[in-house]
C-alpha positions in Angstrom: -5.8 0.4 15.0 -5.9 2.7 11.5 -4.3 0.9 8.9 -3.5 2.6 5.3 -3.4 0.0 2.8 -1.0 0.2 -0.4 -2.0 -0.4 -4.2 0.2 -3.5 -4.4 -1.3 -5.4 -1.4 -4.8 -4.6 -3.3 -3.9 -5.5 -6.7 -2.5 -8.6 -5.7 -6.3 -9.4 -4.4 -7.7 -7.7 -7.5 -5.6 -9.8 -9.8 -5.2 -12.6 -8.2 -1.8 -12.6 -8.1 -0.5 -16.2 -8.6 2.3 -15.7 -6.1 0.9 -13.0 -3.3 -2.7 -13.2 -3.6 -2.9 -15.3 -0.5 -0.9 -13.6 1.8 -2.0 -10.1 0.5 -5.6 -11.0 1.3 -4.5 -12.8 4.8 -3.0 -9.3 5.6 -6.1 -7.6 4.8 -8.1 -10.0 7.2 -6.0 -9.2 9.9 -5.6 -5.9 9.7 -9.5 -5.7 9.0 -9.4 -7.1 12.4 -7.8 -4.7 14.2 -9.0 -1.8 13.1 -10.2 0.6 10.5 -8.4 0.1 6.8 -7.8 3.4 4.9 -6.7 4.4 1.2 -5.8 7.6 -0.1 -6.0 9.1 -3.6 -3.0 7.5 -5.5 -4.4 4.0 -4.4 -7.7 4.6 -5.4 -5.8 6.2 -9.0 -3.6 3.0 -9.2 -6.3 0.3 -8.8 -8.8 1.9 -11.0 -8.0 0.1 -14.2 -8.4 -3.1 -12.6 -12.0 -3.0 -12.5 -15.1 -0.6 -13.4 -16.1 2.4 -11.0 -19.1 0.7 -9.9 -17.0 -2.7 -9.2 -14.1 -0.1 -7.5 -16.7 1.1 -4.8 -18.1 -2.7 -4.6 -14.7 -3.8 -3.8 -13.7 -0.9 -1.2 -17.3 -1.7 0.6 -16.5 -5.2 0.8 -13.1 -4.7 2.3 -14.1 -2.0 4.6 -11.6 0.3 2.9 -12.2 4.1 3.8 -11.4 6.5 1.3 -9.4 9.2 3.2 -7.7 12.3 1.4 -4.2 13.5 1.8 -3.7 16.5 3.7 -1.3 19.5 2.6 0.9 18.0 5.4 1.3 14.8 4.1 1.7 16.4 0.3 4.5 18.3 2.0 5.7 15.7 4.1 5.6 13.8 0.7 8.0 16.1 -1.2 10.0 16.2 1.8 11.4 13.0 1.6 11.2 12.9 -2.4 13.4 15.7 -2.8 15.5 13.7 -0.3 15.4 10.7 -2.7 16.4 12.8 -5.8 19.3 14.8 -4.3 20.8 11.0 -3.2 20.8 10.0 -6.5 17.2 8.8 -7.3 15.5 9.7 -10.9 12.3 11.3 -11.7 9.3 9.3 -12.4 7.4 6.0 -11.0 8.1 6.8 -7.3 6.3 9.9 -6.5 2.9 7.9 -5.9 5.2 5.8 -3.6 6.2 8.7 -1.5 2.5 10.3 -1.1 1.0 6.9 -0.2 3.8 6.7 2.6 3.6 10.0 3.7 -0.2 10.0 3.5 -0.1 6.6 5.9 2.1 8.2 8.1 0.3 10.8 8.9 -3.2 9.4 8.8 -2.6 5.8 9.9 -1.0 3.8 12.3 0.7 1.7 10.2 0.8 0.7 6.2 -0.3 -2.5 4.5 2.5 -2.8 1.9 4.9 -5.2 0.1 8.3 -2.8 1.0 10.5 -2.1 -1.7 13.0 -0.7 0.9 12.2 3.0 0.0 9.3 2.4 2.8 12.2 1.6 5.5 14.9 4.5 4.0 12.6 7.0 4.0 10.0 6.6 6.3 11.7 5.4 9.5 9.1 6.1 11.9 6.1 4.3 9.8 5.2 0.8 11.0 4.9 -1.5 8.2 2.9 -4.8 8.4 4.0 -6.7 5.3 2.4 -9.7 4.5 4.2 -12.9 5.2 6.7 -14.1 1.9 4.7 -16.6 -0.2 5.9 -20.3 0.0 8.1 -21.3 -2.3 7.1 -24.7 -3.9 9.7 -27.4 -4.0 9.7 -29.9 -7.2 9.1 -33.1 -5.5 12.1 -35.6 -6.7 11.3 -38.7 -8.9 
């Protein structure tokens, strides 16, 4: 199985996010055990600020993440969904990379490993999602 990986999951691991790092790391290991992991340009660009270029290359190698460039078809699909988003009243800006990542995954992978913020299910209905388990909340011990 080919799993595209979203930057949110990789940043959880890279930055050792106190809430999401463990579940994102576990999901990455699961996906790695089930097949190939891929990333696109947007994902690399979004995680690059967290690492130097040599360290990023090492990170990709260590996690068996293959770079698969976008195609004109995936760019067109992202634009189609983004147009629909704008016509529904969405605002331009930050979300375009999310549409590019979703379209890339839909055309180049069998699923996307991501922490869905709603737009994936809304705009990429045929895209299979692999969402890390929600972190367990810590309950304070009663005294």
